[in-house]
N, C-alpha and C positions, 0 to 999 in steps of 0.2 A: 498273490504276492503283492499287488500293487496297494490294495487296501492296508496290509501289514506295513508296507513301506511309508505310507502317508501317516499312519498311527505313530510308527516310530520317530519319523521326522517331527511331528508334532509333539511328541513327549519330550524330545530332546531340546525343543524351544522353551520348554518350561523350566524355570530355575527350581532349584530344591526347596522343598517346603522349610520355612524357618520355624524356630523354636517357639515363636509366638503362638502358633496354632496350639490350642488345647483340645485333646480328645477326650471329651466327657459328655455326658448327657445334660442337656440344658433344660431347667423348669422354666416356666413362662418369664418370670422375671430376669433369669439369667439369659434368656434368649434375647429378650428386649435390650439388655445391657450389652450383650455381643454386637447387636445391630447397630446401636448408637456408637459403640466403640468404633466400628468400621466407618461409620459416617464421620466421625471427628478426626479420624486418621487420613481419609480421603475426601475432604470437605467439597472440593472442586468438581469432583466426578460422581458424586453420590448425592442422594435424596431419601428420605425416609417419609413414608405417607401410609395412612390407614384407609382401607377401602370400607370398613364397618366394624361392628362388634359381634362377638359370638353370643351365644344363648345368655351366658353368664357374664358378659360385658367385658370381655377381653378383646382387645384391639386385634384386627387381622392386619399385622404390618406388612408392608412390601418394602424391599430395599432396591432402589434404582441406581444402576450405572449407566452414565452417558457423559460425554464431554459438555453437553448443555443439559444438567439435571432439571427436569420439570418441563422440558420443552420438546415438542415433536418437531424434528427436523425434516423437511420434505426429502423423500428418497432414502431416508434412514429407516430400516425395519424395526418393528416392535418384537420383543422376544419375552417369554416369561417361563418360570419354572415354579411350580406350586408342589409343596410338600406337605406331608403330615395330614392328608385329608381324612384317613382313618387315624384316630388318635393313638391307637397301639402300634402303628407301623411307623417306626421313629426314626429310621436309618436316613430316609430322605430329608427329614428336619435337620438332622446333624451334618448331613453332606452339604446341604444349601448354606448352612452357617460357615462351614470350612471353605466352601467357594467364595463366599462373600469376603472372608478375611485373605483368601488366596488371591482374588482379582485385585483387591486394594493393594496388598503387598507387593505384587508382581508389577502393578502399574507404577507404584513408586520407585520400585527399582528400575523402571525403564524397558521391562520386557517388551520387545517390539510386537510380539504375538498378541499379548494382552492390551497394549496400548491401542493397537489397530482395532482390535475388537471393540473396546469401550469407545473409541472414536467413532466407528462406522455402525455401532448397533447401539439401540436403547434396550437395555437388559433389565427386566423386573423380576425379583426374587422373593417369593412369598414362603418362608420356612414352614409356617404351620397355618393351615386353613381350618385345623379342628382343635385349639389350644384347649377347650374344655375337656374333650376326650383324651388328650395327652395327659393332663393332670390327674385324671382317674387312673390311667395306665401307669404312670410314674409312681403313684403311691405304692403299687405293688412290685415295681422294678422289674429287671430282666429275668430274675430267677424264678418268681412266682407268677409271672404275668400269664393271664389266660388268653386262649386264643381270640376271644371276643371283648375282653375287658378293656374298656376305653375306646372301642372301635367306632361307636356312634358318637353323636353329640350330646349335649346334656338333655335334649329332649328325647334321646333313645332312637334318633333317625340316623341312618346310613347314608352320609352325604353324597355317596357315590351312586346312590338309587333315589336321588331327590331332585334332579333336573327335569324340565318339562320333556315329555316323550316325544319328541319331534321324529323319531323313527317310524313310530306307528303311523304319524300323519303322512310321511313320506311313502311307506308300504301301502297304505290303504286309504289314500285320499280319492279314490276313484280310478286311479291306475296303479298297477304295480310299480312302474317307473315314474312315480310322481316327482314333485320338485325336491331336490336335495342340495339347496343353498338358500340361506336367508329365509328360512321358513318362518312365518310369523309365529309369536307366542300366543297360547290360548288367553282369552279375556281375564279369565281369573287366575292366571299363573302366580301371582304374587301370594295369595292366600294358600297355595300348595306347596310352598318351599320353605326351608329353614332360614333363619337370618344369614348363616354362612353362606348358603347358596344364593339368596337374594344378593348378598354383598358381591360375591364372584360374578353374577349375571350382570349386574350393574357395572361392575369393573371391566368385564371384556366387551360391554357395549359402549364404554367410553374410550377405549383404546383400541387403534387398528392393528391388533395383534396378528403377526404372520405365521409364527411358529411357537410351540409350547410343548412341554413335558410335564407329566403328573407322576410324582414319585410316590411308590407304594412298597410294600414288603410281603413276604410270605411265600415268594418264588423268585426265579433269577430268569428273566425274560423281558424283551422288549415287545410291547403288545400295541397293535395298531387297529384303527376302525375298519369295519364296523364292528362294536361290540354286541350289538342286538342282532339276533338272527331274524331274517325275513321270514322264516317258515314259522308260523305261529301255531300249528298243528300239534307241536311238541311243547309241552308245558315244562318238562323237566329242566332245572337249573343247569344242569350239566350236559345236556343235548348238544351236539357239536355240528354245526353247518357253516362252513366257510362262506362269509359274506363280505365280499370285497367292496371298497368304494371304487367310484371312477378313477381315483388316483390311486389304486391299489399298488402298481409298481413304484411309484414314488414314495409311498409309505412304507413299503418294504425297503427301499434305500436309506430312508431316515432311520428306520428301526436297526437296520445292520450297521450303520454309522455309529450308533452307540454300542452295539453289541460286541462289535469287532474292535472298538478301542477300549473295551473294558476288559480286565485281566482275564476273565474266564467265562463270561457270559456266551460268547460266541461258540464255545464248546459244546453247547447242546445239552449235556447231562448235567443237571442241577437240581438239589431237593427231591430227588426221586422222580423227577419228570424229564423228558426229552423234547426240547424244540429245535429243530434243524436251524443252524445259524444262530440260534439263541433269540428268535423271534417267532411271533405268531400273530395271526388274524385273532381279534378279541372273540368273535362269535365262534370261531373254530376251536377256541379253546373251551369257553362255555358262554352261553347267551346272558347278556346283562342288559336290563332295561333302566333308562333313565340315568345313564352314566355322563360323566363330563366331557370325555373325549368325543363322543358321538355328537353331543350338544355344540361344542366348539366347531365342528365341521359343519353341522347342518344349520347353525344360526349365524356363525361369523365367518370371517375370512381366514380364521386360525385353523392351522393343520396341528392337532395335538395327538401325541402317543403316550402310553402309559408305562412307565418304567417300574417292573418288579425287581427290587434290587438285593434282597436278602432272603434266605430261608427261614432264618429267625426274625419275627417281626420286630422283637425289642432286643437286639444283640447287646451282651455285655461291653462296658466301655473299653475293655482290653482289645475288643475286636475292631473298634472304630477306626484306629490308625491303617489297619490293613484295608478296611473297606474304602476309605478315603484314598488310598493309593491305586485301589483297583478301579476306582470311578472317576478319579481327577481328569485324566486325558479325555474320557468319554463326555464328561460334562462340558468341557470346553469344546470339543469337536462337534458336538450336537448344537451348541449356539452357533458356530460357524456355518451350520447347514442352512440357516436363514439367508444366506448371501448366495443363493443359487436361483436358477430361472429367469425371469425377466421383471423388470419395474420400469416406471416411468411416470410422466405426468399426462394427465387428461384435462385439456383446457379448451376454452373458446378462441376466438380469432383475436382476442385482446389480450391473450395469455393469462385469463383469470382461471384458476383451478376450478374443474367441476366435480363437486362431490357426489358420491353415489353413482358414478359411471359404472356401468356392467362391463367386465372384460370376460370374453368368452373365447376358449381355445377349441379350434374344431377338433372333433375326435374324443373330447374330453367333456362329459356332461356334467360339468361342475363349474360354476362361475363365481368369480369374487367382484368385489366392488372398490371403488377408489374411496379413500378417506377424505377428510374434511378439507384438506388443501389440495385435492385432486391427485395426489399421488397413489399409486398402486403397487402391489407386489404380488407376483404370481408364481408359486414355487413350480417347477418344472424339471425333469430330467434333461440331459443334453440331448439334443435333436433339432429338426426343423418344424416350426409350427405356424399355423395360420391363426391369427389372432385378431379378434374384433373388439372395438370400444363402441359403447351405444349409450346414450342418455337421452331422457325424455326432452323433446324440443330440439334435439340435434339430429343430423344425419349421421348414421354409423359410418366408422372408418374400419377398414380391414388392411393388415400388413402381413408379411411373411417374414419371420425372424429365426436364426438360428442361434440355439443356446449352446454354449461351451461348458466344459466341465470346471472352469476355474472360478468364474465370476458371473454375476447376472448381467444378461443383456439389457442394454437401456433402449427402450422403445417407447417414444413420446406420441401422443395423439392430440391432434388439434381438430376439434369438431366444428362443423359449420351447422349454423342454425338452419332448422326446417324452413322452406319456404311456405308460407301460408297461402294457399290457393283459395281464390274467391269462388263460390258456388256459381254456376252458370245462371244467368238471368232466366227466370221462368216466363213461358210464354203465357198468352192469356189465360186465366184461370177457367178450369172447367173443361178445356179442350180434351178430346179423347187421347190425342197423341200424347200430351203432358202426363195424363194419368197412367197411361200405359207405361211411360218411362219411369215415373215414380215408382210403380208397382215392381218394376224390372230392378231397380238399383237399390230397393231396400232389402236389406239381409234377411234370409229365409228365418233365421232364428228370432230376428226381431218381430217378424210379422206373426210368429207363433207364441210371442210373449215370453222367451227363454233367453238365458245368456249361457254362453259357452264358459 
């Protein structure tokens, strides 16, 4: 009941959609015009930028909402939505255009909830990651569009199977419980990915994103990591093995936030499938390799889920308004989830921010790092946690903090530099005592010529 009440209260705070919103399918040029129209209507809180180009040269545009567009404000989290990764799954593309117009219009109206969201969050919206595939699908249209027509990019590659496979490195890097955060990319990764994938990887490496959703179609469910099963003995694409992350409960909460704010996702029965609460672990549904949501979690600080939003991948335009009304509150509520857990600054004794400091939470084996300015954001469920900040050249600092349900707890760390100890003076060379001491303190692995 509490979740339903929060969703109802949130929905009541949103004003009615204005007649300016147009419910139609936007080809590439129309999509670009729609983005620039929003930017011209809300010039002080928006910015448009391109993260790169598709195979056929179309820009991968992003519309940013912020009270200081183009600037990262310390302690203000970065959020992103990505749509139309599969070119023929088009509802997410249209919903993100609608959301962009909606945020602008409600900000101009003085909607308190939307104004606060834009003031406290830097929101990045990419309506289409695969504009080339969309154009192929749009030529056939909703009535005759095939299940796979336009799904891939212009090189025939499925972009959600094109990211470096960090899951395999994690599962089989010598230990089953290998590292699961900030895993380095293979040396030749750029030659293995498509232009659209390369652009996204460089994008998410440039911004310290905290939370994200990737919008798809073909089902109605909120899907969370891991997408790839750890059990490699089964090669079937549809083999199901629940494969949770260390943040499994948090991911379930994030997924439920969307599903219960959605008009019918939470009911579970959709498109001939049943998902309890309208959510699923990705690998529990079917194992997927080289996907974007797992890559976000394993390579960056970003927690991403995948939203499957419609049974029909290319719904007719007559259905777009109904779909917008079903998703509007959920799209806003999910952005608000970026404001939970803990956040703060990691600095030295002179209050200079320390970039790349590691934030570890006791009992959760997944770390995040501070951004360029020294600020960090760690999504957590309500509870009491023991948190440690550490950085090379500094002494680690540990604190205990309590996270509430309403807003993030602010926890700052001021790290002291390590004291460099001088090695003890050696006695006269060649004495048996000194040689024995040297032999005792040299690590065993070093004497054997190996490294851990």
